[in-house]
C-alpha positions as CSV (number, residue, x, y, z in Angstrom):
1,M,47.3,15.3,52.0
2,D,50.8,15.0,50.7
3,H,51.6,12.8,47.7
4,A,54.9,11.7,46.2
5,A,55.9,13.7,43.2
6,S,55.9,10.7,41.0
7,E,52.5,9.4,42.2
8,L,49.8,9.1,39.6
9,R,46.4,10.3,40.8
10,E,43.2,9.5,38.8
11,V,40.3,11.8,39.1
12,S,37.7,9.4,37.8
13,S,34.9,12.0,38.0
14,N,36.7,14.4,35.6
15,R,35.1,13.3,32.3
16,F,33.9,15.2,29.3
17,G,31.0,13.1,28.1
18,D,32.2,9.8,26.7
19,H,35.2,11.3,25.0
20,T,37.9,11.9,27.6
21,T,39.2,10.6,30.9
22,I,41.7,12.6,32.7
23,H,44.4,10.9,34.8
24,Q,45.9,13.5,37.1
25,G,49.4,13.5,38.5
26,N,52.6,14.9,37.2
27,I,52.1,17.1,34.2
28,S,54.1,14.6,32.2
29,A,51.7,11.9,33.2
30,V,48.5,13.4,31.9
31,H,46.8,10.9,29.4
32,Y,43.9,11.4,27.1
33,H,42.0,8.2,26.0
34,L,39.6,8.3,23.0
35,P,37.2,5.4,23.3
36,R,37.4,2.7,20.6
37,Q,34.4,2.6,18.2
38,P,32.6,-0.6,18.9
39,S,32.3,-3.1,16.1
40,P,28.8,-3.6,14.7
41,A,27.0,-6.8,15.4
42,V,27.6,-9.6,12.9
43,V,25.1,-9.4,10.0
44,R,24.1,-12.0,7.5
45,A,22.2,-10.8,4.5
46,I,22.0,-13.7,2.0
47,P,18.8,-14.0,-0.1
48,Y,19.1,-17.8,-0.8
49,P,19.2,-20.8,1.5
50,R,22.3,-23.0,1.4
51,N,22.5,-25.3,-1.5
52,E,22.9,-28.7,0.1
53,D,22.9,-30.4,-3.4
54,I,25.8,-28.4,-4.8
55,V,28.3,-30.5,-6.7
56,D,31.9,-30.0,-5.7
57,R,34.1,-28.4,-8.4
58,P,37.6,-28.8,-6.9
59,D,39.5,-26.8,-9.5
60,V,37.3,-23.7,-9.2
61,I,36.9,-24.0,-5.4
62,D,40.7,-24.4,-4.8
63,S,41.4,-21.4,-6.9
64,L,38.8,-19.3,-5.1
65,N,40.2,-20.4,-1.7
66,K,43.7,-19.3,-2.7
67,L,42.5,-15.9,-3.9
68,L,40.1,-15.3,-1.0
69,P,41.3,-17.3,2.0
70,S,39.1,-17.2,5.1
71,V,42.0,-16.4,7.4
72,D,43.1,-13.3,5.4
73,T,43.2,-10.2,7.6
74,E,43.8,-7.8,4.7
75,Y,41.4,-6.5,2.0
76,S,41.1,-8.9,-1.0
77,A,38.8,-9.0,-4.0
78,A,38.3,-11.6,-6.8
79,A,35.9,-12.3,-9.6
80,L,34.2,-15.4,-11.0
81,Y,33.5,-14.9,-14.7
82,G,32.2,-17.1,-17.5
83,L,29.2,-18.0,-19.6
84,G,25.7,-17.5,-18.2
85,G,24.6,-20.8,-16.7
86,S,28.1,-22.0,-15.9
87,G,27.5,-22.0,-12.1
88,K,29.1,-18.8,-10.9
89,T,26.3,-17.8,-8.6
90,Q,26.1,-21.3,-7.0
91,I,29.9,-21.3,-6.4
92,A,29.6,-17.8,-4.8
93,L,26.7,-19.0,-2.7
94,D,28.7,-21.9,-1.5
95,Y,31.6,-19.7,-0.6
96,A,29.3,-17.3,1.3
97,Y,28.0,-20.1,3.5
98,R,31.4,-21.5,4.1
99,R,32.5,-18.1,5.4
100,C,29.4,-18.2,7.7
101,R,31.1,-21.0,9.6
102,D,33.1,-18.2,11.3
103,A,30.7,-16.8,13.8
104,S,32.4,-13.4,13.8
105,C,32.2,-12.9,10.0
106,S,29.4,-10.8,8.4
107,V,28.2,-11.8,5.0
108,F,26.3,-9.6,2.6
109,W,24.8,-10.4,-0.8
110,V,24.0,-7.8,-3.5
111,H,22.4,-8.3,-6.9
112,A,24.6,-6.2,-9.1
113,D,22.8,-6.6,-12.4
114,S,21.2,-3.2,-12.3
115,E,21.3,0.1,-10.3
116,A,17.8,-0.7,-9.0
117,T,18.7,-4.1,-7.6
118,F,22.0,-2.8,-6.2
119,I,20.2,0.0,-4.3
120,H,17.4,-2.4,-3.2
121,D,19.9,-4.8,-1.6
122,Y,21.8,-2.0,0.0
123,Q,18.5,-0.9,1.6
124,D,18.1,-4.5,2.9
125,I,21.6,-4.3,4.4
126,A,20.7,-1.0,6.0
127,R,17.6,-2.5,7.7
128,C,19.6,-5.5,9.0
129,S,22.3,-3.1,10.3
130,G,20.0,-0.6,12.0
131,I,20.5,2.2,9.4
132,S,17.5,4.3,8.6
133,V,16.2,3.6,5.1
134,N,14.7,7.0,5.0
135,L,18.1,8.6,4.2
136,E,18.7,10.3,0.9
137,Q,19.9,7.7,-1.6
138,K,23.5,8.8,-1.7
139,D,23.6,9.1,2.1
140,L,22.2,5.6,2.5
141,L,24.7,4.1,0.1
142,R,27.6,5.8,1.9
143,A,26.2,4.7,5.3
144,V,26.0,1.1,4.2
145,R,29.5,1.2,2.8
146,S,30.8,2.6,6.1
147,C,28.9,0.0,8.0
148,I,30.4,-2.8,6.0
149,E,33.8,-1.4,6.3
150,A,33.5,-1.2,10.1
151,Q,33.0,-4.9,10.3
152,E,35.9,-6.7,11.8
153,K,35.4,-9.6,9.3
154,C,33.1,-9.5,6.4
155,V,32.4,-10.8,2.9
156,L,30.5,-8.9,0.2
157,I,29.2,-10.9,-2.8
158,L,28.3,-8.8,-5.8
159,D,26.4,-11.2,-8.1
160,N,25.7,-10.8,-11.8
161,A,27.8,-7.7,-12.4
162,D,27.3,-8.0,-16.1
163,D,26.8,-4.4,-17.0
164,L,30.2,-3.1,-16.0
165,L,29.3,0.5,-17.0
166,L,27.3,0.7,-13.8
167,F,30.6,0.4,-12.0
168,G,32.6,2.8,-14.1
169,V,34.1,0.5,-16.7
170,A,33.6,2.1,-20.1
171,Q,33.3,-0.1,-23.3
172,G,37.0,0.2,-23.9
173,G,37.7,-1.2,-20.5
174,Q,38.8,2.1,-18.9
175,N,37.7,2.9,-15.3
176,N,36.9,6.5,-16.0
177,Q,33.2,6.9,-15.4
178,P,32.4,9.4,-12.5
179,N,29.6,8.8,-10.1
180,S,29.4,5.1,-10.7
181,L,28.3,2.5,-8.2
182,F,31.9,1.5,-7.7
183,S,32.3,4.4,-5.3
184,H,30.0,2.6,-2.9
185,I,31.9,-0.7,-2.9
186,P,33.6,-1.1,0.5
187,R,37.4,-0.8,0.5
188,A,38.6,-1.0,4.1
189,A,41.9,-2.4,5.4
190,S,40.3,-5.8,5.7
191,G,37.3,-7.6,4.2
192,T,36.6,-9.7,1.2
193,V,34.7,-8.8,-2.0
194,L,33.7,-11.5,-4.5
195,W,32.2,-10.5,-7.9
196,T,30.4,-12.7,-10.4
197,S,30.1,-11.6,-14.0
198,R,29.5,-12.9,-17.5
199,D,31.9,-10.2,-18.8
200,E,35.6,-11.1,-18.8
201,R,36.5,-7.4,-18.7
202,I,35.8,-7.4,-15.0
203,V,39.3,-8.9,-14.7
204,G,41.9,-6.1,-14.9
205,T,39.2,-3.4,-14.1
206,L,37.2,-4.1,-11.0
207,V,39.6,-6.7,-9.8
208,G,43.3,-7.2,-10.5
209,S,44.5,-8.9,-13.7
210,R,45.4,-12.0,-11.7
211,R,42.3,-12.0,-9.5
212,G,39.9,-13.6,-11.9
213,I,38.7,-17.2,-12.2
214,R,37.0,-18.5,-15.4
215,V,34.1,-20.8,-14.6
216,G,33.8,-23.1,-17.6
217,P,31.9,-26.3,-18.3
218,M,31.9,-29.0,-15.7
219,T,34.1,-32.1,-16.0
220,P,32.4,-35.3,-17.1
221,T,32.5,-36.6,-13.6
222,E,31.0,-33.4,-12.1
223,S,28.3,-33.4,-14.9
224,T,27.3,-36.9,-14.1
225,K,27.1,-36.2,-10.4
226,L,24.9,-33.1,-11.1
227,L,22.6,-35.1,-13.3
228,E,22.2,-37.8,-10.7
229,T,21.5,-35.1,-8.0
230,A,19.0,-33.2,-10.1
231,R,17.0,-36.2,-11.1
232,N,17.4,-37.8,-7.7
233,M,18.4,-41.1,-9.2
234,E,21.8,-42.8,-9.7
235,I,22.9,-43.7,-13.2
236,H,23.5,-47.4,-13.8
237,D,22.3,-49.2,-16.9
238,D,21.6,-45.9,-18.7
239,F,25.2,-44.6,-18.3
240,S,25.9,-44.5,-22.0
241,E,22.8,-42.5,-22.7
242,A,23.7,-40.2,-19.8
243,V,27.1,-39.5,-21.3
244,E,25.4,-38.7,-24.7
245,L,23.0,-36.4,-22.9
246,I,25.7,-34.6,-21.1
247,E,27.7,-34.2,-24.3
248,E,24.6,-32.8,-26.0
249,L,24.2,-30.2,-23.2
250,Q,28.0,-29.6,-23.4
251,Q,28.4,-30.0,-19.7
252,L,26.7,-26.7,-18.9
253,P,25.5,-26.8,-15.2
254,L,22.3,-24.8,-15.8
255,A,21.2,-27.1,-18.7
256,I,22.0,-30.3,-16.8
257,S,20.2,-29.2,-13.6
258,Q,17.1,-28.1,-15.6
259,V,17.0,-31.3,-17.6
260,G,17.5,-33.4,-14.5
261,A,14.7,-31.6,-12.6
262,Y,12.4,-32.0,-15.6
263,M,13.1,-35.8,-15.8
264,R,12.5,-36.1,-12.0
265,R,9.2,-34.2,-12.2
266,T,7.9,-36.1,-15.3
267,S,9.5,-39.5,-14.5
268,T,11.2,-39.3,-18.0
269,P,14.0,-41.8,-18.6
270,I,17.3,-40.5,-19.9
271,K,16.9,-42.4,-23.2
272,E,13.5,-41.0,-23.8
273,Y,14.5,-37.4,-23.0
274,L,17.5,-37.7,-25.3
275,A,15.3,-38.8,-28.1
276,M,13.0,-35.9,-27.6
277,L,15.9,-33.5,-27.5
278,R,17.1,-34.7,-30.9
279,K,13.8,-34.2,-32.5
280,C,13.8,-30.8,-34.1
281,K,10.1,-30.0,-33.5
282,Q,10.4,-30.8,-29.8
283,R,13.9,-29.5,-29.1
284,W,12.9,-25.8,-28.5
285,K,9.9,-26.8,-26.5
286,I,11.7,-28.8,-23.9
287,L,14.7,-26.4,-23.8
288,K,12.3,-23.6,-22.9
289,E,11.1,-25.5,-19.8
290,T,11.9,-23.7,-16.6
291,E,12.1,-25.6,-13.4
292,T,11.7,-23.8,-10.0
293,D,15.0,-23.2,-8.2
294,R,15.0,-21.8,-4.7
295,H,18.7,-20.8,-5.2
296,R,18.0,-18.4,-8.1
297,R,16.0,-15.2,-8.3
298,P,12.4,-15.4,-9.4
299,L,11.2,-13.7,-12.6
300,V,14.7,-13.9,-14.0
301,P,15.1,-16.0,-17.2
302,N,16.1,-19.4,-16.1
303,S,15.5,-21.6,-19.1
304,V,18.4,-22.8,-21.3
305,L,17.2,-20.9,-24.3
306,E,16.5,-17.6,-22.5
307,T,19.4,-17.3,-20.0
308,W,21.6,-15.4,-22.4
309,T,18.9,-13.1,-23.8
310,I,20.0,-10.1,-21.7
311,S,23.7,-10.5,-22.7
312,M,22.7,-10.7,-26.3
313,K,20.7,-7.5,-26.1
314,R,23.6,-5.8,-24.4
315,I,26.0,-6.8,-27.2
316,Q,23.5,-5.5,-29.7
317,Q,23.5,-2.1,-28.1
318,E,27.3,-1.9,-27.4
319,N,28.7,-3.4,-30.6
320,P,26.4,-4.0,-33.6
321,M,29.2,-5.8,-35.5
322,A,29.7,-8.3,-32.7
323,Y,25.9,-8.9,-32.6
324,R,25.9,-9.5,-36.4
325,M,28.8,-11.8,-36.1
326,L,27.1,-13.8,-33.3
327,N,23.9,-14.2,-35.3
328,V,25.6,-15.3,-38.5
329,I,27.9,-17.9,-37.0
330,A,24.9,-19.3,-35.1
331,Y,24.1,-21.1,-38.3
332,L,27.5,-22.6,-38.9
333,D,29.1,-25.5,-37.1
334,H,29.9,-24.5,-33.5
335,R,33.5,-26.0,-33.6
336,N,36.7,-24.9,-35.4
337,I,35.6,-21.5,-36.6
338,P,38.5,-19.8,-38.4
339,F,39.0,-16.1,-37.6
340,E,38.8,-15.4,-41.4
341,L,35.2,-16.8,-41.3
342,L,34.3,-14.4,-38.5
343,A,35.7,-11.6,-40.5
344,V,33.8,-12.5,-43.7
345,A,30.6,-12.6,-41.6
346,V,30.7,-8.9,-41.1
347,L,32.7,-7.5,-44.0
348,Q,30.0,-7.1,-46.6
349,D,28.3,-4.1,-44.9
350,K,31.5,-2.1,-44.2
351,G,31.4,-0.2,-47.5
352,D,34.5,1.9,-48.2
353,Q,35.9,1.9,-44.7
354,G,39.7,1.5,-44.6
355,E,41.2,-2.0,-44.2
356,E,43.1,-1.0,-41.0
357,S,39.9,0.4,-39.5
358,I,37.9,-2.7,-40.5
359,N,40.4,-5.1,-39.0
360,L,40.4,-3.2,-35.7
361,D,36.6,-3.3,-35.6
362,I,36.6,-7.0,-36.3
363,M,39.1,-7.6,-33.6
364,R,36.9,-5.6,-31.1
365,A,33.8,-7.5,-32.1
366,T,35.5,-10.8,-31.7
367,T,37.0,-9.8,-28.4
368,R,33.6,-8.7,-27.1
369,L,32.0,-12.0,-27.9
370,K,35.0,-13.8,-26.3
371,E,34.6,-11.6,-23.1
372,F,31.0,-12.8,-22.8
373,S,32.2,-16.4,-23.3
374,F,30.0,-16.6,-26.5
375,L,33.2,-17.4,-28.3
376,G,36.2,-19.4,-27.0
377,I,39.6,-19.5,-28.7
378,V,40.8,-23.1,-29.1
379,D,44.0,-22.8,-31.2
380,T,46.5,-20.2,-32.0
381,S,49.2,-22.4,-33.6
382,N,50.6,-21.7,-37.0
383,N,49.5,-18.1,-36.8
384,K,45.9,-19.4,-37.1
385,R,43.2,-18.3,-34.7
386,I,40.5,-20.9,-34.3
387,F,37.3,-20.3,-32.2
388,E,34.4,-22.3,-31.0
389,M,30.9,-21.4,-29.9
390,H,28.9,-23.3,-27.2
391,K,26.3,-25.4,-29.0
392,L,23.5,-24.2,-26.7
393,V,24.5,-20.6,-27.2
394,Q,23.9,-21.2,-30.9
395,E,20.5,-22.6,-30.2
396,A,19.6,-19.7,-27.9
397,T,20.8,-17.2,-30.5
398,R,18.5,-18.6,-33.2
399,Y,15.7,-18.8,-30.6
400,T,16.1,-15.2,-29.6
401,L,16.1,-14.0,-33.3
402,S,12.8,-16.0,-33.8
403,M,11.2,-14.5,-30.7
404,D,12.2,-11.0,-31.8
405,V,10.5,-11.3,-35.2
406,M,7.4,-12.8,-33.6
407,N,7.1,-9.9,-31.2
408,E,7.5,-7.4,-34.0
409,T,4.9,-9.0,-36.1
410,N,2.5,-9.9,-33.3
411,I,2.7,-13.6,-34.0
412,E,1.5,-15.8,-31.2
413,E,4.1,-18.5,-30.5
414,N,1.4,-21.0,-29.7
415,D,-0.1,-20.6,-33.2
416,Q,3.2,-21.8,-34.8
417,D,3.7,-25.4,-35.8
418,G,7.0,-27.0,-35.4
419,Y,9.8,-25.0,-37.0
420,D,7.5,-22.3,-38.2
421,E,8.7,-20.4,-35.1
422,M,12.2,-20.2,-36.6
423,R,11.2,-17.6,-39.2
424,G,13.2,-15.0,-37.4
425,K,16.3,-16.8,-38.5
426,I,15.8,-16.1,-42.2
427,D,18.0,-13.0,-42.7
428,Y,21.1,-14.1,-40.8
429,C,20.6,-17.6,-42.1
430,R,20.7,-16.3,-45.7
431,I,23.9,-14.4,-44.9
432,A,25.5,-17.5,-43.6
433,I,24.7,-19.4,-46.7
434,Q,25.9,-16.7,-49.0
435,I,29.2,-16.5,-47.0
436,M,29.8,-20.3,-47.4
437,L,29.1,-20.1,-51.1
438,R,31.7,-17.3,-51.3
439,V,34.4,-19.0,-49.3
440,F,34.0,-22.7,-50.1
441,P,36.2,-23.3,-53.2
442,I,35.9,-25.6,-56.2
443,S,37.8,-28.7,-55.2
444,K,41.4,-28.6,-56.4
445,R,44.4,-30.2,-54.8
446,E,45.8,-26.8,-53.9
447,M,42.5,-25.8,-52.3
448,W,41.9,-29.0,-50.3
449,Q,43.1,-27.5,-47.0
450,Q,40.6,-24.6,-47.3
451,C,37.9,-27.0,-48.2
452,E,38.6,-29.1,-45.1
453,E,38.6,-26.0,-42.9
454,Y,35.1,-24.9,-44.1
455,L,33.6,-28.4,-44.7
456,A,31.7,-28.7,-41.4
457,H,30.4,-25.1,-41.8
458,A,29.2,-25.7,-45.3
459,I,27.4,-28.8,-44.3
460,G,26.0,-27.0,-41.2
461,V,24.3,-24.2,-43.2
462,G,22.5,-26.9,-45.3
463,E,20.2,-27.6,-42.3
464,W,18.6,-24.2,-42.9
465,A,18.0,-24.4,-46.7
466,E,14.3,-24.6,-46.6
467,I,13.8,-22.0,-43.8
468,S,16.0,-19.5,-45.7
469,G,14.4,-20.1,-49.0
470,K,17.9,-20.7,-50.5
471,Q,17.5,-24.3,-51.6
472,I,19.1,-23.7,-55.0
473,Q,22.1,-22.0,-53.4
474,V,22.5,-24.8,-50.8
475,A,22.3,-27.5,-53.5
476,E,25.1,-25.7,-55.4
477,L,27.2,-25.5,-52.2
478,F,26.6,-29.2,-51.5
479,S,27.7,-30.1,-55.0
480,R,31.0,-28.4,-54.3
481,V,31.2,-30.3,-51.0
482,S,30.4,-33.6,-52.8
483,K,33.1,-33.0,-55.3
484,F,35.7,-32.4,-52.6
485,L,34.6,-35.6,-50.7
486,Y,34.8,-37.5,-54.0
487,D,38.3,-36.3,-54.6
488,R,39.3,-37.4,-51.1
489,G,37.4,-40.8,-51.4
490,R,35.3,-40.1,-48.3
491,W,32.2,-41.9,-49.5
492,R,30.4,-42.3,-46.2
493,E,30.5,-38.5,-45.6
494,K,29.5,-37.9,-49.2
495,E,26.3,-39.9,-49.1
496,P,24.2,-37.6,-46.9
497,V,25.5,-34.5,-48.8
498,D,24.4,-36.1,-52.1
499,K,21.0,-37.0,-50.7
500,K,20.4,-33.5,-49.5
501,A,21.4,-31.9,-52.8
502,L,19.2,-34.3,-54.7
503,T,16.2,-33.6,-52.4
504,L,16.6,-29.9,-52.8
505,R,16.9,-30.0,-56.6
506,R,14.0,-32.3,-57.0
507,E,11.9,-30.0,-55.0
508,M,13.0,-26.8,-56.7
509,L,13.9,-27.8,-60.2
510,G,12.0,-31.0,-60.9
511,E,13.1,-34.5,-61.7
512,K,14.2,-33.8,-65.3
513,H,16.4,-30.8,-64.7
514,P,20.1,-31.4,-65.7
515,D,21.3,-30.4,-62.2
516,T,18.8,-32.8,-60.6
517,I,20.0,-35.6,-62.8
518,R,23.6,-34.7,-62.0
519,S,22.9,-35.1,-58.3
520,M,21.3,-38.5,-58.9
521,A,24.4,-39.6,-60.8
522,S,26.6,-38.4,-57.9
523,L,24.6,-40.3,-55.3
524,A,24.6,-43.4,-57.5
525,M,28.4,-43.3,-57.7
526,T,28.5,-42.9,-53.9
527,Y,26.4,-46.0,-53.5
528,H,28.7,-47.9,-56.0
529,E,31.9,-47.0,-54.2
530,Q,30.5,-48.2,-50.9
531,G,29.5,-51.5,-52.4
532,H,25.8,-50.9,-52.4
533,Y,25.4,-52.1,-56.0
534,S,21.7,-52.7,-56.0
535,K,21.0,-49.1,-55.0
536,A,23.6,-47.9,-57.4
537,E,22.2,-49.9,-60.3
538,S,18.6,-48.8,-59.7
539,M,19.6,-45.1,-59.6
540,K,22.0,-45.4,-62.6
541,V,19.2,-46.9,-64.7
542,D,17.0,-43.9,-63.8
543,V,19.8,-41.5,-64.6
544,L,20.4,-43.1,-68.0
545,E,16.7,-43.0,-68.9
546,L,16.3,-39.4,-67.9
547,R,19.4,-38.3,-69.8
548,R,18.3,-40.1,-72.9
549,E,15.0,-38.4,-72.7
550,V,16.3,-34.9,-71.8
551,L,19.7,-34.8,-73.6
552,G,19.5,-37.4,-76.2
553,E,21.4,-40.7,-76.9
554,K,24.6,-39.1,-78.1
555,H,25.1,-36.4,-75.5
556,P,28.4,-36.9,-73.6
557,D,26.5,-37.0,-70.2
558,T,24.2,-39.7,-71.5
559,I,27.2,-41.7,-72.8
560,R,28.9,-41.2,-69.4
561,S,25.8,-42.6,-67.7
562,M,26.0,-45.7,-69.9
563,A,29.6,-46.2,-68.9
564,D,28.7,-45.8,-65.2
565,L,26.0,-48.4,-65.4
566,A,28.4,-50.8,-67.1
567,T,30.9,-50.3,-64.2
568,T,28.2,-51.4,-61.7
569,Y,27.3,-54.5,-63.8
570,H,31.0,-55.4,-63.9
571,A,31.4,-55.0,-60.1
572,Q,28.6,-57.6,-59.7
573,G,30.2,-60.0,-62.2
574,R,27.5,-59.4,-64.8
575,Y,30.0,-59.3,-67.7
576,D,27.5,-60.0,-70.5
577,E,25.5,-56.9,-69.6
578,D,28.7,-55.0,-69.0
579,E,30.1,-55.9,-72.4
580,D,26.9,-54.9,-74.3
581,I,26.9,-51.4,-72.8
582,S,30.7,-51.0,-73.0
583,V,30.7,-51.7,-76.7
584,K,28.0,-49.1,-77.3
585,V,29.9,-46.6,-75.1
586,L,33.1,-47.0,-77.2
587,D,31.2,-46.8,-80.5
588,L,29.3,-43.6,-79.4
589,R,32.5,-41.9,-78.1
590,R,34.3,-42.6,-81.3
591,Q,31.5,-41.0,-83.2
592,V,30.9,-38.0,-81.0
593,L,34.4,-37.3,-79.5
594,G,36.8,-38.9,-81.9
595,E,39.2,-41.9,-81.8
596,K,41.8,-40.4,-79.5
597,H,39.7,-38.3,-77.1
598,P,40.6,-39.1,-73.5
599,D,37.1,-40.3,-72.8
600,T,37.3,-42.6,-75.8
601,L,40.5,-44.0,-74.5
602,Q,38.8,-44.5,-71.2
603,A,36.1,-46.5,-73.0
604,M,38.7,-48.6,-74.7
605,H,40.4,-49.4,-71.3
606,D,37.0,-50.4,-69.8
607,L,36.0,-52.6,-72.6
608,A,39.5,-54.3,-72.6
609,V,39.0,-55.0,-68.9
610,T,35.6,-56.5,-69.5
611,W,36.9,-58.8,-72.3
612,N,39.7,-59.9,-70.1
613,S,37.2,-60.8,-67.3
614,R,35.2,-62.8,-69.8
615,G,38.2,-64.7,-71.0
616,R,38.7,-63.0,-74.3
617,R,42.4,-62.5,-73.6
618,D,43.6,-61.8,-77.1
619,D,41.0,-59.2,-77.8
620,A,41.7,-57.6,-74.4
621,L,45.4,-57.5,-75.0
622,S,45.1,-56.0,-78.5
623,L,42.6,-53.3,-77.4
624,M,44.6,-52.4,-74.2
625,D,47.9,-52.2,-76.2
626,Q,46.3,-49.8,-78.7
627,C,44.8,-47.8,-75.8
628,L,48.2,-47.6,-74.1
629,Q,50.0,-46.3,-77.2
630,W,47.5,-43.5,-77.7
631,Q,47.5,-42.6,-73.9
632,Q,51.3,-42.3,-74.0
633,S,51.1,-40.1,-77.0
634,I,48.2,-37.9,-75.9
635,L,48.3,-38.0,-72.1
636,G,52.0,-38.7,-71.5
637,S,53.7,-41.7,-69.8
638,D,53.3,-40.2,-66.3
639,H,49.6,-39.7,-66.5
640,P,47.7,-41.9,-63.9
641,F,45.5,-43.3,-66.7
642,T,48.5,-44.3,-68.8
643,I,50.2,-45.9,-65.8
644,R,47.0,-47.8,-65.0
645,S,46.8,-49.2,-68.5
646,A,50.4,-50.1,-68.6
647,K,50.1,-52.0,-65.4
648,A,47.1,-53.9,-66.6
649,L,48.7,-54.8,-69.9
650,A,51.9,-56.0,-68.2
651,E,49.9,-58.2,-65.8
652,W,47.9,-59.8,-68.6
653,Q,51.0,-60.5,-70.7
654,E,52.7,-62.1,-67.7
655,R,49.8,-64.4,-67.1
656,R,49.6,-65.3,-70.7
657,F,53.2,-66.6,-70.8
């Protein structure tokens, strides 16, 4: 049969297996067609059910959707990073199920916290995808990677990738580790990879430097919604208590959800739970509570106090200096931590190491804690670096130290009463106290700024005085704090500081020790300045009696106590008693110190004021005039005491005429 020269003839039976079909005709029209590899069936391998109770976090979700849009046809990767318990896994889980709305999109979930969990989950993906799990390990990992890459649309979630060394990221942040698990992460022309990690170094290493999203605390509105959801009850009359509770938990999602679940299960009102949380002996007990969560892995630490244990152990192995820094600052205030204080926390064990090397080590340690979100930087203005530490991280750090010591000494936790379980804190607690004694200066005008910077930290370490066995040192530190607050006229803040110092000194030194009496006098003055004259009088009488007994009638401190008591009598309008004591004070100071000693001049001023209040105007004017002349001669006309006397004398003279 004849055919036109240009006619295309197909010989459909001419095939070579499934590989080639020959179309026969002109030599120029012979075509070879390689068959397209069929796409695997859609696979969903997600170990958790959808979280119907998830609270929307628009800022994080919007950022995630921008980095990993569902319509993206190219390969894209991103990472959620932040403090353990901040909600990274739940955000990733929500993203996974939102991508499942696309019927053609496969979704895979891999626990990336260890090589064992990574391989285990790759085996699960192999089973779901029809790949033999009997392959050699490397072959299985390669096969799973190829299978995922062959998907037309897919999402791979790599959850809890906290040990970045598994994926080839060395401690310095370099991607130079051969044979790491990273070689088995899919990297096709399309597809989405989402990592979650506590380690900020994941940004710039496993994902691009602009492909990370920090997951921080919830907003107050989000926190309130989560608490309502977790306790299955709306917040109405107890709103103020709920706000206090959320602030106490520092808006950490894990803590809020655990607390809410506990309150739901035990029918505990918010006010009652808040009271329990603020009682030291119950605080650890309730923060250790673990509530069942079907959206989290079983057998993984889930309590507020234990969720960061693994990260702390990793820091201990990687960077001992960072670990020491973490444990020392756990006993300071969690806010406004100057960089200089972090440096002092680790300097005393560096020996003769060069300053440049030490500074580099300190920077690395600080950076490592920041990368794990154990430290956050809050201010870099005026060339000052100020950090903060999550309050619950501090609590967990102290708890972990205590548990370590108990395990080492075979102490059963249930045998401990109250805060006996905190014995593991002793060493680092002592270091913190020693550091504050070193850096908190004697109050002088030129040192007030430094005093202010360290004030909250100095007060904070006082909480651990008894546990550390450093009661005397803390009392000395609190005396410095008290003097600073006295100089600044901050009486309300000064009162609890004075009370603590007095309690410690009574316990350790006894009632009659001069330092104990000094603390009593300081507290009495604080009462007086706040107008609590009855309390001030009672304590000043005790101080005077003790000083007479211990120091004698003519000791300057005894005479000062007499003058202080007279001042309180005067403030109450009890001028007769005031005058009796003031006359004795002036007489004793003239005998002991001399006529023109500044303290004697002060006694003259005080007695003149008392006489004026009693109506003895002429005596008051005469005594104040003599006092002023000597003050001008000895102290100078510009001295505050001289100016005060001159003002009083001028006012009295004006009234007289």
